[in-house]
C-alpha positions in Angstrom: 1.9 8.1 7.9 2.1 4.3 7.8 -1.0 2.3 9.0 -1.4 0.5 12.3 -0.9 -2.9 10.7 2.6 -2.0 9.6 3.5 -1.2 13.2 2.1 -4.5 14.3 4.0 -6.4 11.6 7.3 -4.7 12.5 6.5 -5.4 16.2 6.4 -9.1 15.4 9.6 -8.9 13.3 11.4 -7.1 16.1 9.9 -9.1 18.9 8.9 -6.1 21.0 5.7 -4.4 22.1 3.9 -2.4 19.4 4.0 0.9 21.4 7.9 0.6 21.5 7.9 0.0 17.7 5.7 3.0 17.2 8.0 5.2 19.2 10.9 4.0 17.1 9.0 5.1 14.1 8.1 8.5 15.5 11.8 9.1 16.6 12.8 9.1 12.9 10.4 11.9 12.0 11.4 14.1 14.9 15.0 13.5 14.0 14.2 14.4 10.4 12.6 17.6 11.5 15.6 18.6 13.7 18.1 17.7 10.9 16.2 19.8 8.3 15.8 22.8 10.6 18.1 25.6 9.6 19.1 26.5 13.2 19.2 23.0 14.8 20.6 20.9 12.0 24.1 22.4 12.4 24.1 23.3 16.0 22.7 20.2 17.8 24.9 17.1 18.1 23.0 13.8 18.5 24.4 11.3 21.1 23.3 8.5 23.5 21.6 5.2 23.1 19.1 6.4 20.5 22.0 7.7 18.4 23.7 4.3 18.5 20.4 2.6 17.5 19.3 4.9 14.7 22.7 5.8 13.2 25.2 3.0 14.0 23.6 -0.3 15.1 20.1 -1.5 14.1 20.4 -4.8 15.9 20.4 -3.2 19.2 18.2 -2.3 22.1 15.3 0.1 21.3 15.8 3.5 22.9 13.1 6.0 23.8 14.8 9.4 24.4 16.6 12.0 22.2 19.9 13.3 23.7 21.7 16.3 22.2 24.7 18.5 23.0 23.9 22.0 21.9 26.7 24.1 20.4 24.8 27.3 20.7 24.0 28.0 24.4 21.3 30.5 23.6 19.2 27.7 22.2 18.4 26.7 25.9 15.6 29.1 25.9 11.9 28.1 26.5 10.4 30.6 24.0 13.0 29.6 21.3 12.4 25.9 21.8 8.6 26.2 21.9 8.5 28.2 18.7 11.1 26.0 17.0 9.3 22.7 17.8 5.9 24.2 16.8 7.5 24.7 13.3 8.9 21.1 13.4 5.5 19.8 14.4 4.0 21.4 11.2 6.9 20.1 9.1 6.4 16.5 10.4 2.7 16.7 9.9 3.2 17.9 6.3 5.8 15.3 5.5 4.3 12.2 7.2 0.7 13.0 8.3 1.6 12.4 11.9 0.1 14.8 14.5 2.2 16.4 17.2 -0.2 18.6 19.2 1.4 21.9 19.8 -0.4 22.4 23.1 1.4 19.3 24.4 4.9 20.4 23.6 6.6 21.2 26.9 10.2 22.4 27.7 11.5 22.9 31.2 14.7 25.0 31.8 16.7 24.1 34.9 20.2 24.1 36.4 22.0 20.7 36.3 24.1 19.5 39.2 27.0 21.5 37.9 25.0 24.7 38.0 24.7 25.0 34.2 21.4 25.8 32.4 20.0 22.7 30.7 16.6 21.8 29.2 14.3 18.9 29.1 11.5 18.6 26.6 8.3 16.5 26.3 6.7 15.9 22.9 3.4 14.1 22.7 2.3 12.4 19.4 -0.6 10.7 17.8 1.0 7.9 15.8 -0.2 5.0 13.7 -1.6 3.1 16.7 -3.9 6.0 17.4 -3.8 5.6 21.2 -6.3 7.0 23.6 -5.5 9.8 26.0 -3.0 10.5 27.5 -0.9 10.5 24.4 2.5 8.8 24.5 5.5 11.1 24.7 9.2 11.4 23.7 11.7 13.1 26.0 14.5 15.4 24.8 17.5 16.0 27.0 19.5 19.1 26.0 22.8 20.1 27.5 25.4 22.7 26.7 28.3 21.8 29.1 29.5 18.5 27.5 33.0 18.5 26.2 33.3 17.5 22.5 36.8 16.2 21.9 36.4 15.3 18.2 34.4 17.0 15.5 30.9 15.7 15.0 30.1 13.6 12.0 27.1 13.3 9.7 25.3 9.9 9.9 22.3 8.6 8.0 19.2 8.0 10.2 17.9 4.5 9.5 14.2 4.1 8.9 12.9 0.7 7.8 9.3 1.7 7.5 7.6 2.4 4.1 7.1 6.1 4.5 10.8 7.0 4.5 11.4 10.6 3.5 12.1 11.1 -0.2 15.7 12.2 0.6 18.0 10.4 3.0 18.1 12.1 6.4 21.5 12.8 7.9 21.9 14.1 11.4 25.0 15.6 13.1 26.2 13.3 15.8 29.1 12.1 18.0 31.6 10.1 16.1 31.8 6.4 17.1 35.0 6.8 19.2 33.4 9.6 21.1 30.2 7.7 21.6 32.1 4.8 23.1 34.1 7.0 25.4 31.0 8.9 26.5 29.2 5.6 27.3 32.2 4.4 29.4 32.2 7.8 31.2 28.4 7.6 31.8 28.8 4.1 33.2 31.4 5.2 35.6 29.5 8.3 36.7 25.9 6.9 37.1 26.3 3.1 36.8 23.0 2.5 35.0 22.0 -0.8 33.4 21.6 0.7 29.9 25.2 2.1 30.0 26.5 -1.3 31.0 24.6 -2.9 28.1 25.8 -0.3 25.7 29.5 -0.5 26.6 29.6 -4.3 26.3 27.5 -4.3 23.1 29.8 -1.7 21.5 32.9 -3.7 22.5 31.6 -6.8 20.8 31.4 -4.9 17.6 34.9 -3.4 17.6 35.9 -5.6 14.7 33.1 -4.1 12.6 33.3 -0.4 13.7 37.0 -0.4 14.3 37.3 2.3 17.0 40.7 3.8 17.5 41.7 2.6 21.0 44.1 5.5 21.6 41.4 8.0 20.5 38.9 6.4 22.9 41.3 6.6 25.8 42.2 10.2 25.0 38.6 11.2 24.8 37.7 9.4 28.0 40.5 11.1 29.9 39.2 14.5 28.7 35.7 13.7 29.7 36.6 12.4 33.1 38.8 15.4 33.8 36.0 17.7 32.7 33.5 16.0 35.0 36.1 15.8 37.8 35.8 12.1 38.2 38.5 9.4 38.2 39.2 7.1 35.2 36.9 4.1 35.6 38.1 0.7 36.7 36.2 -2.5 37.8 37.2 -1.9 41.4 35.9 1.7 41.3 32.6 0.6 39.8 32.1 -2.3 42.3 32.5 0.1 45.3 30.1 2.8 44.1 26.9 3.0 46.1 24.9 2.7 42.9 26.3 -0.8 42.3 23.7 -2.5 44.6 20.9 -1.2 42.3 22.7 -2.0 39.1 21.5 -5.6 39.0 18.2 -5.0 40.7 17.2 -2.4 38.1 18.5 -4.5 35.1 15.1 -5.8 34.2 13.1 -2.7 35.1 15.2 -0.4 32.8 15.9 -2.8 29.9 13.3 -5.6 29.5 10.8 -3.5 27.5 13.5 -2.4 25.0 14.6 -5.9 24.0 12.9 -9.1 22.6 14.5 -11.0 25.5 16.7 -9.5 28.2 20.1 -11.3 28.6 21.2 -12.1 32.1 23.0 -9.3 34.0 25.9 -11.6 34.8 26.6 -12.1 31.1 27.4 -8.4 30.6 29.0 -7.7 34.0 31.5 -10.6 33.5 32.4 -9.3 30.1 33.1 -5.7 31.3 36.7 -6.4 32.4 37.6 -7.3 28.8 36.6 -3.8 27.8 39.0 -2.3 30.3 41.8 -4.7 29.3 41.3 -3.6 25.7 41.2 0.1 26.6 44.1 0.3 29.2 46.3 -2.6 28.3 45.7 -2.8 24.5 44.7 -6.4 24.8 43.1 -6.9 21.4 40.4 -9.5 20.8 41.3 -12.6 18.8 39.9 -12.2 15.3 37.4 -15.1 14.8 37.5 -17.2 11.6 34.6 -17.2 9.2 32.4 -20.3 9.4 33.2 -22.6 6.5 30.4 -22.9 4.0 31.6 -26.0 2.2 30.6 -26.6 -1.4 27.3 -24.7 -1.2 26.7 -22.6 -4.3 26.5 -19.1 -2.7 26.0 -15.7 -4.2 29.3 -14.1 -3.3 28.1 -10.6 -4.3 25.5 -10.6 -1.4 26.5 -9.7 2.1 24.3 -9.9 5.2 22.8 -6.5 6.1 23.4 -4.7 9.4 20.1 -2.8 9.1 16.8 -3.9 10.5 14.1 -4.6 7.9 10.9 -6.4 7.2 11.9 -9.7 5.7 8.5 -11.0 4.9 9.5 -14.6 5.8 7.5 -17.2 7.8 9.6 -16.5 10.9 11.0 -13.1 12.1 14.7 -13.0 11.1 15.3 -9.9 13.2 14.8 -12.0 16.3 17.6 -14.3 15.1 19.9 -11.4 14.4 19.1 -10.0 17.9 20.0 -13.4 19.5 23.3 -13.4 17.5 24.2 -9.9 18.7 23.6 -10.9 22.3 25.3 -14.3 22.0 22.1 -16.1 22.9 21.1 -19.6 21.6 17.9 -20.1 19.6 15.5 -23.0 19.9 15.0 -23.6 16.1 12.1 -25.7 14.7 13.1 -27.3 11.5 11.8 -30.5 9.8 9.3 -30.9 12.5 11.9 -31.1 15.3 13.7 -28.7 17.6 17.4 -28.1 18.1 19.3 -25.6 20.2 21.6 -23.6 17.9 24.2 -20.8 17.9 23.4 -18.4 15.0 26.4 -17.1 13.0 25.7 -16.1 9.5 23.1 -15.4 6.8 24.0 -16.1 3.2 22.2 -16.0 -0.1 22.4 -19.0 -2.5 22.6 -18.5 -6.3 19.0 -19.7 -6.6 17.9 -16.8 -4.4 17.2 -18.7 -1.2 18.6 -17.6 2.1 20.7 -19.9 4.4 21.2 -19.6 8.1 24.5 -21.0 9.2 24.6 -22.1 12.8 26.2 -24.5 15.2 24.3 -27.1 17.2 25.0 -26.0 20.8 25.2 -29.5 22.3 27.3 -31.1 19.6 29.4 -28.3 18.0 28.3 -29.4 14.5 28.1 -26.7 11.9 24.8 -26.8 10.0 22.9 -24.7 7.4 19.1 -24.2 7.3 17.0 -22.9 4.5 15.3 -19.8 6.0 12.0 -20.3 4.1 11.8 -23.8 5.7 12.3 -22.7 9.3 9.1 -23.4 11.2 9.7 -21.5 14.4 12.4 -19.6 16.3 12.5 -18.9 20.1 15.3 -16.9 21.8 16.6 -18.6 24.9 18.8 -17.4 27.8 21.4 -20.0 27.0 24.7 -18.1 26.3 27.3 -19.2 23.8 30.9 -18.2 23.3 31.3 -17.6 19.6 33.3 -20.3 17.7 33.2 -18.3 14.5 32.7 -14.7 13.4 29.2 -13.6 14.2 28.2 -12.1 10.8 24.5 -11.6 11.4 25.2 -8.2 13.0 27.9 -6.6 10.9 28.5 -2.8 11.1 28.8 -0.2 8.4 26.4 0.8 5.6 25.3 -2.2 3.6 22.7 -2.2 0.9 20.2 -5.1 1.0 19.4 -6.8 -2.3 15.7 -7.5 -2.7 14.6 -11.1 -2.1 12.3 -12.3 -4.7 9.4 -14.4 -3.5 6.8 -16.3 -5.6 3.9 -15.3 -3.4 2.1 -12.1 -4.5 1.0 -11.3 -1.0 3.0 -8.7 1.0 1.7 -10.0 4.3 3.4 -12.5 6.5 2.5 -16.0 5.2 0.6 -18.3 7.4 2.4 -21.0 9.2 1.5 -24.6 8.2 0.0 -26.5 11.1 2.1 -29.5 11.9 1.0 -32.2 14.4 3.7 -33.2 16.8 3.8 -35.1 20.0 4.0 -32.8 23.0 5.8 -35.5 25.0 8.7 -35.8 22.6 9.1 -32.2 21.7 11.7 -30.4 23.9 11.2 -26.7 24.7 14.1 -24.4 25.6 12.8 -20.9 25.2 10.6 -18.3 27.0 6.9 -18.0 27.0 5.2 -14.9 25.7 2.1 -13.3 27.2 -0.1 -11.6 24.6 -2.9 -9.3 25.6 -6.0 -8.4 23.6 -6.2 -4.6 23.5 -10.1 -4.8 23.3 -11.1 -7.2 26.0 -7.9 -7.4 28.0 -7.7 -11.2 27.8 -4.2 -12.7 28.0 -2.8 -15.6 26.1 0.5 -17.5 26.8 2.4 -18.7 23.8 5.8 -20.2 23.0 6.3 -17.7 20.1 6.1 -14.0 20.0 3.1 -14.0 17.6 0.6 -11.2 18.3 -2.1 -12.5 15.9 -5.3 -13.5 17.8 -7.7 -16.2 16.8 -11.4 -15.6 17.3 -12.1 -15.7 21.1 -14.5 -14.8 23.8 -13.9 -11.8 26.1 -14.0 -11.7 29.8 -17.8 -11.7 29.9 -18.3 -14.5 27.4 -19.2 -12.4 24.4 -17.3 -12.7 21.1 -14.4 -10.3 20.9 -13.4 -8.5 17.6 -9.7 -8.3 18.6 -7.5 -9.8 15.9 -4.1 -8.5 16.9 -2.7 -8.2 20.5 0.5 -6.9 22.0 3.3 -8.4 24.0 3.0 -7.6 27.7 5.4 -10.1 29.4 8.1 -12.7 28.7 8.4 -15.5 31.2 
């Protein structure tokens, strides 16, 4: 099992709370246990937001549950599930060293609204953060009455952490066309914020993942017919009783899964484009690639789609998240700030990385040496892409190693630069960091969880050196 510091380092890179990063780590090992089980590996089909996150898009919202469609109905049995996951707990402990207490594995069998037997599981774990009681849990939703229109596919489970299993883990899951159709069906049926976010996010990546529109439409028709609901339209969604709660629950259901939650209006206003593409075959215009000029680039290197620890002065995954969500960044470079639209990451022949971006206020295309960037802050300023957004491409892309002169594997310290507060503009959010020992909170412009020496609430020195993100204002 990885140590606590690695979780904290990835938490900084991803821009989310450490407990969410830890859960992302634990999800991999539970998926690996399911994939390697002789009964479950071929008979459980992975689906939902976590499937999108772990098997298709890494620059995506963090998800917390595991959803499966079960091919074998007799697997919905409490004794079978309890015994099976006791074995998986042993396997995970042997492979990773992580503890899943068997006495805290719970499965409830019930009838869903259609009168069909389903199951819901709760799996507690003691991960790298070593939390106090009660232990955090992962939920499993298991159903047997979902219609599978296309055959499942095997997809590799992404795991950026250093204790990756010796062999790549592949899990049986919904194909991409079926995932998109299922998400549109779920949005129509229950109208939840995460389904709206997922549908629009997937639509933005249709150039990368290339879903077959006819397939998606055919699958959606089958799923709606099976559920006895009409084919979704904007008008139908707007008149559903759940619509009033859609916006009000936007922050409650999504804020903790993202470095910064985009505005609800941004996603709702883009949803009609999804239905135009689906029903009217209105294809999106293919954006042009940003011109790189005469810069000596390494043409063999391509920007990765997978999340990773970059070991750079600033967290690059936050930049990639902003690009995926069409949000501008307040970039600090050469001791000054500028509001930019991120588009592409390229590697120069000398090994340095360049970020290509457009100045939001002037439309000028600029490049920035990544190792010279002094700070990044996501803003809620939306941009309409002028070029292809290449920071979040789809597909399996290997990431060439980036050679650094420093021997240290930790994040380098930022150089302190004196600037005038009166002349330095600020566009982004403010992050509230809480010390886990004394509970003291600190407000910062950057999502940096490292704590300086400080006094606790009662005036005594506190030993806390690393906090966690509790709020973004």
